[in-house]
C-alpha positions as a printed Julia matrix, in Angstrom:
337×3 Matrix{Float64}:
 388.25  312.0   196.46
 387.27  308.46  195.9
 389.45  306.21  193.89
 388.42  303.05  192.15
 390.68  300.11  192.56
 390.91  297.43  189.93
 391.33  293.97  191.2
 393.04  291.53  188.94
 392.21  287.89  189.36
 394.01  284.9   188.05
 394.08  284.6   184.3
 392.33  281.27  184.41
 389.28  282.84  186.06
 388.91  285.46  183.33
 388.7   282.83  180.66
 390.75  282.43  177.51
 391.19  285.6   175.43
 389.21  285.91  172.19
 391.28  284.94  169.21
 391.94  287.73  166.68
 392.91  286.99  163.08
 396.37  288.17  162.17
 396.57  291.63  160.53
 398.04  290.16  157.37
 395.08  287.8   157.04
 392.58  290.67  157.32
 394.44  292.68  154.7
 394.45  289.69  152.38
 390.71  289.28  152.86
 390.11  292.96  152.04
 392.28  292.73  148.94
 390.37  289.65  147.82
 387.01  291.39  148.3
 388.25  294.42  146.37
 389.45  292.21  143.53
 386.09  290.43  143.34
 384.23  293.76  143.34
 386.48  295.13  140.58
 386.05  292.01  138.49
 382.28  292.21  138.92
 382.21  295.86  137.87
 384.3   295.11  134.79
 382.03  292.19  133.91
 378.95  294.41  134.17
 380.57  297.11  132.02
 381.91  294.62  129.51
 378.66  294.65  127.53
 378.6   298.45  127.3
 379.75  300.11  124.12
 379.69  303.78  123.2
 378.22  303.92  119.7
 378.5   307.69  119.89
 382.28  307.28  119.87
 382.12  304.97  116.84
 380.64  307.24  114.15
 379.96  306.02  110.62
 379.24  309.35  108.95
 380.88  312.73  108.48
 378.52  314.57  110.85
 379.01  311.95  113.56
 382.79  312.12  113.1
 382.84  315.91  113.5
 380.73  315.67  116.64
 383.03  313.0   118.08
 386.05  315.22  117.47
 384.26  318.14  119.1
 383.51  316.06  122.2
 387.12  314.87  122.5
 388.63  318.33  121.93
 386.29  319.93  124.5
 387.03  317.14  126.98
 390.79  317.55  126.51
 390.62  321.33  127.02
 388.63  320.95  130.22
 390.98  318.28  131.54
 393.84  320.8   131.26
 392.39  322.29  134.45
 390.91  319.21  136.1
 393.97  316.95  136.01
 396.46  319.5   137.49
 393.96  320.41  140.23
 393.49  316.76  141.22
 397.24  316.11  141.11
 398.09  319.21  143.18
 395.36  318.4   145.7
 396.87  314.98  146.33
 400.42  316.41  146.38
 399.51  319.14  148.89
 397.77  316.62  151.13
 400.94  314.5   151.14
 403.45  317.34  151.28
 401.84  319.17  154.18
 400.67  316.21  156.24
 400.99  316.52  160.01
 403.8   313.99  160.23
 406.02  315.86  157.73
 407.96  318.21  159.99
 410.19  319.3   157.12
 407.39  321.12  155.29
 407.27  324.9   155.51
 404.77  326.12  158.11
 403.38  329.55  157.16
 400.04  330.12  158.93
 399.89  333.83  157.96
 400.55  333.31  154.22
 397.61  334.56  152.14
 398.65  335.79  148.69
 400.89  335.08  145.73
 400.71  337.17  142.56
 402.39  334.46  140.49
 399.84  331.84  141.61
 396.94  334.24  140.95
 398.18  334.88  137.41
 398.45  331.14  136.69
 395.1   330.11  138.19
 393.2   332.84  136.33
 395.05  333.05  133.01
 394.88  329.37  132.09
 391.09  329.0   132.71
 390.41  332.24  130.82
 392.37  330.96  127.81
 390.48  327.66  127.93
 387.09  329.4   128.16
 387.91  331.68  125.23
 389.12  328.72  123.16
 385.99  326.7   123.98
 383.77  329.68  123.17
 385.36  330.12  119.74
 385.19  326.39  119.06
 381.52  326.16  120.05
 380.62  329.25  118.02
 382.2   327.77  114.89
 380.78  324.26  115.28
 377.32  325.59  116.2
 377.11  326.98  112.67
 379.02  324.26  110.83
 377.02  321.45  112.5
 373.65  323.19  112.34
 371.15  320.34  111.71
 369.26  322.59  109.27
 372.39  323.17  107.16
 372.49  320.95  104.02
 375.54  318.75  103.55
 377.75  319.82  100.67
 378.05  316.97   98.17
 378.13  316.3    94.45
 375.47  313.62   95.01
 371.81  314.59   95.04
 370.39  314.11   98.54
 367.69  311.59   99.42
 364.56  313.18  100.89
 362.86  311.43  103.8
 359.81  312.7   105.69
 359.63  311.39  109.27
 356.49  311.2   111.39
 356.86  310.25  115.06
 353.83  308.15  115.98
 352.95  306.55  119.29
 355.05  304.47  119.49
 356.58  303.87  116.09
 358.41  305.74  113.34
 356.94  306.38  109.89
 359.36  307.16  107.04
 357.99  308.59  103.79
 360.12  308.81  100.63
 358.41  311.57   98.58
 360.71  311.12   95.57
 359.8   307.43   95.3
 356.22  307.4    96.58
 356.88  304.67   99.17
 356.94  304.53  102.95
 358.09  302.27  105.76
 357.5   301.76  109.47
 360.42  301.24  111.86
 362.95  300.77  109.07
 365.0   303.47  107.35
 366.99  302.66  104.21
 369.6   305.08  102.86
 372.46  304.8   100.34
 376.01  305.35  101.58
 377.92  308.53  100.65
 374.6   310.22   99.89
 373.26  313.13  101.98
 369.87  312.52  103.56
 367.53  315.47  104.0
 364.97  314.82  106.75
 361.77  316.7   107.47
 360.29  315.72  110.82
 357.02  316.13  112.65
 354.98  314.26  115.25
 351.44  312.98  115.37
 350.93  314.14  118.95
 353.62  313.69  121.61
 357.05  315.24  121.06
 359.83  312.74  120.32
 363.57  312.92  119.77
 364.87  311.41  116.52
 368.4   310.08  117.01
 370.79  307.83  115.07
 373.88  307.98  117.35
 376.44  306.67  114.84
 375.36  309.16  112.17
 375.22  312.28  114.31
 372.85  314.95  115.54
 369.48  314.34  117.08
 366.52  316.66  116.57
 363.04  316.85  118.03
 359.87  315.96  116.14
 356.94  318.08  117.39
 353.27  318.05  116.49
 352.11  320.95  114.37
 355.72  321.84  113.52
 358.31  320.82  110.94
 361.95  320.43  111.88
 364.87  319.48  109.66
 367.98  317.35  109.89
 370.79  316.49  107.46
 372.89  313.35  107.91
 375.14  311.1   105.84
 376.44  307.54  106.2
 379.92  306.93  104.82
 380.12  303.24  105.65
 377.58  300.48  104.94
 375.98  298.84  107.93
 372.91  298.63  110.13
 372.76  301.45  112.66
 370.37  301.7   115.57
 367.89  304.57  115.64
 365.74  305.47  118.6
 363.65  308.02  120.35
 365.84  309.82  122.89
 362.96  311.43  124.79
 360.5   309.62  127.06
 357.03  309.78  125.56
 354.92  307.14  127.26
 354.66  303.4   127.94
 355.81  302.37  124.44
 358.92  304.53  124.48
 361.34  301.69  125.27
 360.39  299.87  122.06
 360.3   302.95  119.84
 363.41  302.15  117.86
 364.29  301.35  114.25
 367.12  300.04  112.08
 368.93  302.32  109.66
 370.08  300.29  106.65
 373.03  302.06  105.03
 373.65  300.18  101.79
 375.14  300.59   98.34
 373.1   302.43   95.76
 372.18  299.16   94.06
 370.93  297.63   97.32
 369.01  300.81   98.11
 367.31  300.68   94.71
 366.45  297.04   95.39
 364.89  298.06   98.73
 362.81  300.72   96.96
 361.69  298.12   94.41
 360.69  295.77   97.25
 358.69  298.55   98.87
 356.92  299.33   95.59
 355.97  295.68   95.31
 354.27  295.69   98.72
 350.49  295.18   98.59
 349.94  297.7   101.42
 349.19  301.33  100.53
 349.35  304.29  102.89
 346.12  306.11  102.2
 344.77  308.71  104.58
 342.49  306.12  106.14
 345.39  303.7   106.52
 347.42  306.46  108.16
 344.68  307.13  110.71
 344.71  303.45  111.64
 348.5   303.46  111.83
 348.43  306.56  114.07
 346.48  304.69  116.77
 348.91  304.18  119.7
 350.56  300.76  119.65
 353.71  299.16  121.03
 356.35  296.97  119.37
 355.11  297.69  115.86
 356.67  295.37  113.24
 358.49  296.6   110.15
 356.07  297.42  107.34
 356.46  298.67  103.75
 353.94  300.7   101.73
 353.96  300.84   97.96
 351.94  304.06   97.67
 351.54  307.15   99.83
 348.64  309.59   99.71
 349.77  312.92   98.21
 350.53  315.61  100.76
 350.25  313.21  103.7
 353.22  314.69  105.58
 352.03  318.26  105.02
 348.58  317.22  106.24
 350.04  315.87  109.48
 351.95  319.12  110.05
 349.0   321.38  109.25
 346.18  319.45  110.9
 346.31  321.71  113.96
 346.29  324.8   111.73
 342.63  324.4   110.77
 339.36  325.43  112.34
 336.53  323.09  113.29
 335.34  323.11  109.69
 338.72  322.06  108.29
 339.56  325.46  106.83
 343.13  326.85  107.1
 343.77  329.4   109.84
 346.58  331.86  110.53
 346.89  332.59  106.81
 348.52  329.27  105.98
 346.72  329.11  102.66
 347.57  325.44  102.26
 345.64  323.35   99.77
 346.5   320.06  101.47
 343.36  318.2   102.59
 342.86  318.2   106.32
 343.51  315.0   108.21
 340.53  313.96  110.28
 341.16  312.26  113.57
 339.28  311.05  116.6
 339.89  313.52  119.44
 339.64  310.77  122.04
 342.43  308.84  120.32
 344.53  311.98  119.95
 344.36  312.72  123.66
 344.95  309.12  124.79
 348.77  309.16  124.37
 349.09  312.31  126.44
 347.1   310.72  129.24
 349.2   307.56  129.09
 352.41  309.59  129.14
 351.22  311.56  132.15
 350.46  308.33  134.0
């Protein structure tokens, strides 16, 4: 067997040893880097705010409470599991010779009862809670109130929102005005692409789909300006498809209606067809007059044959909306791209 001998020369021939920073200095540097990273993360998150957790209406408040209750119930399992995982890792570490060593242990009836009973109770509680709130927070369910609701018909265009007030004969683009403490009854449809109508601080979102009518009931209990948006990607203009919800006193709402009635613009069927052409960053617009049955015509335009006659036994007397097929298919192509 051959052995290797190591010859050691004088230290001066090997050269001076490389200098190493002290351990305390390296730890200080790591702590400093961690502090900078934490401060940067906090700075980036400082501009974030959860409007969903700051509701301004009864529906939004109920949904916030539902989220918090469900989160708390689920954390009843998550937090103990995380805590016990860390405790077990520390208690039974290799260096702890005082911990019980039981390699053949495999079962405990008491532990099985705990780990199965508690989750079952939580699941049953969550199921009952979700069943009840699914019915109480149904977006189609009218809000009980002594005040007569405001009716608003919503048409999702590409890429803008059209609001029609059938009781007042006015309409607006990218601006929704509602009185506080007054239920709002929405009917929604879409010109072509499906969109999601959502006012986070007031509550539920619902989809607007072409050829269909969906419903939503909301209420604002505090005056303010609340952001509304489309919560579903629908093409290149999606990022600017938002609107302001003006929740005002009844007097200010009546003043807004009067201002809309004084607008020189009128939403005839021809004007609607021009408005329905896809466009981005549409400005706020008010219309003093709306063609009768315009919303119903948008919903039913796909329920007619090539001659404009109703099909599927709809029997509607609303005039058919004519539209250019090339324009109608353009948004779908853009969205696909």
